[in-house]
TITI-716439 format. One line per field, with one value per residue (C-alpha): residue number from 1; z, x, y; residue in three letters. Coordinates in Angstrom, 3 decimals, decimal comma, always signed. Example, Ala and Ser with C-alpha at 12.3 -4.5 7.8 and 13.67 -1.06 7.14 Angstrom:
// TITI-716439
k 1 / 2 .
Z +7,800 / +7,140 .
X +12,300 / +13,670 .
Y -4,500 / -1,060 .
r ALA / SER .
// end
This chain:
// TITI-716439
k 1 / 2 / 3 / 4 / 5 / 6 / 7 / 8 / 9 / 10 / 11 / 12 / 13 / 14 / 15 / 16 / 17 / 18 / 19 / 20 / 21 / 22 / 23 / 24 / 25 / 26 / 27 / 28 / 29 / 30 / 31 / 32 / 33 / 34 / 35 / 36 / 37 / 38 / 39 / 40 / 41 / 42 / 43 / 44 / 45 / 46 / 47 / 48 / 49 / 50 / 51 / 52 / 53 / 54 / 55 / 56 / 57 / 58 / 59 / 60 / 61 / 62 / 63 / 64 / 65 / 66 / 67 / 68 / 69 / 70 / 71 / 72 / 73 / 74 / 75 / 76 / 77 / 78 / 79 / 80 / 81 / 82 / 83 / 84 / 85 / 86 / 87 / 88 / 89 / 90 / 91 / 92 / 93 / 94 / 95 / 96 / 97 / 98 / 99 / 100 / 101 / 102 / 103 / 104 / 105 / 106 / 107 / 108 / 109 / 110 / 111 / 112 / 113 / 114 / 115 / 116 / 117 / 118 / 119 / 120 / 121 / 122 / 123 / 124 / 125 / 126 / 127 / 128 / 129 / 130 / 131 / 132 / 133 / 134 / 135 / 136 / 137 / 138 / 139 / 140 / 141 / 142 / 143 / 144 / 145 / 146 / 147 / 148 / 149 / 150 / 151 / 152 / 153 / 154 / 155 .
Z +12,889 / +13,414 / +10,123 / +8,440 / +9,637 / +8,767 / +5,216 / +4,577 / +6,161 / +3,616 / +0,842 / +1,590 / +1,838 / -1,583 / -3,171 / -1,776 / -2,989 / -6,430 / -6,603 / -5,498 / -7,753 / -10,570 / -9,659 / -9,529 / -12,802 / -14,305 / -12,555 / -13,947 / -17,629 / -18,927 / -20,163 / -23,321 / -24,610 / -24,916 / -28,394 / -28,045 / -26,186 / -29,272 / -30,431 / -26,832 / -26,596 / -29,764 / -28,919 / -25,941 / -27,674 / -29,838 / -26,608 / -25,394 / -28,523 / -28,362 / -24,846 / -25,874 / -29,132 / -27,775 / -30,485 / -29,826 / -33,257 / -32,352 / -28,862 / -30,802 / -32,599 / -28,883 / -26,822 / -27,782 / -27,521 / -24,796 / -23,036 / -19,094 / -17,133 / -13,549 / -10,696 / -7,287 / -7,743 / -4,503 / -6,115 / -6,424 / -3,276 / -5,307 / -7,768 / -11,420 / -14,390 / -18,027 / -21,398 / -23,719 / -25,856 / -22,824 / -21,876 / -25,270 / -25,172 / -22,757 / -25,391 / -26,132 / -26,480 / -22,986 / -22,522 / -19,947 / -21,896 / -21,728 / -17,915 / -18,089 / -17,574 / -18,620 / -18,534 / -18,826 / -17,778 / -19,110 / -16,039 / -17,408 / -20,799 / -21,963 / -25,577 / -25,478 / -22,518 / -20,965 / -18,012 / -18,136 / -15,554 / -16,701 / -14,279 / -14,687 / -13,133 / -14,350 / -12,732 / -10,687 / -10,707 / -9,828 / -10,639 / -11,768 / -14,577 / -14,853 / -18,472 / -19,173 / -22,738 / -24,909 / -28,268 / -30,636 / -34,241 / -34,162 / -32,545 / -29,034 / -27,357 / -24,111 / -22,677 / -19,183 / -17,155 / -13,542 / -12,161 / -8,907 / -8,142 / -6,064 / -6,836 / -6,127 / -4,341 / -6,691 / -6,666 .
X +121,094 / +118,799 / +119,791 / +119,426 / +115,756 / +114,977 / +116,214 / +114,529 / +111,466 / +111,657 / +112,340 / +109,392 / +107,179 / +108,371 / +107,979 / +104,461 / +103,575 / +105,034 / +103,175 / +100,044 / +100,124 / +100,850 / +97,768 / +95,577 / +96,870 / +96,028 / +92,644 / +91,389 / +92,003 / +88,595 / +86,941 / +85,904 / +89,362 / +89,876 / +90,169 / +87,160 / +84,796 / +82,646 / +82,512 / +81,300 / +78,853 / +77,305 / +76,797 / +75,261 / +73,055 / +71,958 / +71,218 / +69,077 / +67,120 / +66,552 / +65,015 / +62,906 / +61,626 / +61,179 / +63,501 / +65,151 / +66,737 / +68,496 / +69,291 / +71,211 / +73,557 / +74,761 / +74,331 / +75,312 / +73,287 / +75,558 / +76,290 / +75,892 / +72,935 / +73,094 / +71,146 / +69,444 / +65,451 / +63,898 / +60,719 / +62,573 / +64,808 / +67,859 / +70,487 / +69,103 / +71,358 / +70,153 / +71,376 / +71,664 / +69,196 / +66,908 / +67,364 / +66,509 / +63,102 / +62,316 / +62,942 / +59,135 / +57,377 / +56,102 / +52,819 / +54,236 / +57,505 / +56,643 / +57,262 / +60,525 / +63,559 / +67,145 / +70,516 / +74,111 / +77,536 / +80,741 / +82,890 / +86,034 / +87,400 / +90,652 / +91,487 / +89,380 / +87,194 / +84,541 / +82,174 / +79,021 / +76,464 / +72,849 / +70,460 / +66,761 / +63,799 / +60,608 / +57,161 / +57,351 / +61,402 / +64,262 / +67,539 / +71,105 / +72,760 / +76,444 / +77,404 / +80,785 / +81,657 / +84,110 / +85,784 / +85,097 / +85,988 / +86,037 / +82,528 / +81,660 / +79,541 / +78,100 / +79,320 / +77,980 / +75,234 / +74,879 / +71,797 / +70,135 / +67,073 / +64,028 / +60,239 / +58,346 / +55,151 / +52,245 / +50,438 .
Y -1,210 / +1,513 / +3,120 / +0,015 / -0,381 / +3,332 / +2,572 / -0,741 / +1,035 / +3,842 / +1,590 / -0,668 / +2,592 / +3,797 / +0,390 / +0,070 / +3,691 / +2,854 / -0,367 / +1,122 / +4,124 / +1,664 / -0,363 / +2,616 / +3,822 / +0,250 / +0,020 / +3,294 / +2,609 / +2,785 / -0,390 / +1,615 / +1,944 / -1,760 / -2,826 / -5,462 / -3,153 / -2,086 / -5,655 / -6,826 / -3,963 / -4,882 / -8,520 / -7,226 / -4,883 / -8,052 / -9,950 / -7,095 / -6,923 / -10,627 / -9,960 / -7,321 / -8,767 / -12,282 / -13,333 / -17,122 / -16,806 / -13,517 / -14,880 / -17,862 / -15,127 / -14,827 / -17,828 / -21,184 / -24,518 / -25,896 / -22,540 / -23,191 / -21,515 / -21,777 / -20,299 / -20,998 / -21,498 / -20,642 / -22,203 / -25,650 / -24,921 / -26,097 / -24,919 / -25,426 / -25,939 / -25,775 / -25,307 / -22,546 / -24,459 / -24,640 / -21,082 / -19,781 / -21,461 / -18,532 / -15,964 / -15,216 / -11,872 / -11,014 / -8,998 / -6,829 / -5,869 / -2,307 / -2,694 / -4,744 / -3,150 / -4,261 / -2,602 / -4,091 / -3,250 / -4,756 / -5,452 / -6,926 / -7,424 / -9,521 / -10,280 / -13,316 / -13,157 / -10,721 / -10,442 / -8,646 / -7,946 / -7,818 / -5,989 / -7,148 / -5,289 / -7,011 / -6,448 / -9,728 / -10,350 / -8,293 / -10,061 / -10,040 / -12,224 / -12,419 / -13,502 / -14,873 / -14,349 / -15,946 / -14,811 / -17,946 / -17,729 / -13,993 / -13,639 / -12,901 / -15,533 / -16,161 / -19,341 / -19,390 / -17,393 / -17,170 / -15,797 / -14,731 / -12,629 / -12,378 / -12,658 / -9,402 / -9,649 / -9,659 / -6,128 .
r MET / ASN / THR / PHE / CYS / LYS / ASN / ILE / GLY / LYS / THR / LEU / VAL / VAL / THR / CYS / LEU / SER / LEU / GLY / LEU / SER / GLY / VAL / ALA / MET / ALA / SER / THR / PRO / LEU / GLN / GLN / HIS / ALA / GLU / TYR / ALA / ALA / ILE / ASP / SER / THR / MET / GLN / THR / MET / MET / GLN / ALA / PHE / GLU / GLN / GLY / ASP / ALA / ALA / LYS / ALA / HIS / ARG / VAL / ILE / LEU / PRO / ASP / THR / VAL / VAL / VAL / GLY / TYR / SER / THR / LYS / GLN / GLN / LYS / VAL / VAL / ASN / VAL / SER / GLY / ALA / GLU / TRP / SER / LYS / GLY / PHE / GLN / VAL / SER / PRO / ASP / GLU / ASP / GLN / ARG / HIS / ARG / LYS / TYR / GLN / ILE / LEU / ASP / ILE / THR / ASP / THR / GLY / ALA / VAL / VAL / LYS / VAL / MET / LEU / ASP / TYR / PRO / GLN / TRP / LEU / GLY / VAL / ASP / TYR / LEU / ALA / MET / THR / LYS / ILE / ASN / GLY / GLN / TRP / ARG / VAL / VAL / SER / LYS / SER / TRP / SER / GLY / ILE / ARG / LYS / ASP / ALA / LYS .
// end
């Protein structure tokens, strides 16, 4: 019985190590090597330009009218849910655009879906958007956005 337990223990350790090493190898594969990375990155560059230029028409190349946008509004004290059509109305030239900073990070990619984190640092807002993207008719589109953030104190 004692030898049996030792052998089972060794087998479990080797199995766990093998699975762990396999998992590490899969996790360390760079997203940039995914076949869809360049297309998603290009779509996100279009999105960033739409923000910077206040260009709703350009935003519509990425978001859909029925895209779901959801987040918690501290001002309204509730979760707000708007459509992509409503969201796109906010794409307007901002007088403080030179003080607004945005960057994005592609977090996950499959052949038909992706998740992108967008970090926003505006003069009066510090926020994060999580964009769920889906490949529709060969084009990457934002199908949902979940946002959160805090208002900065006025200076």
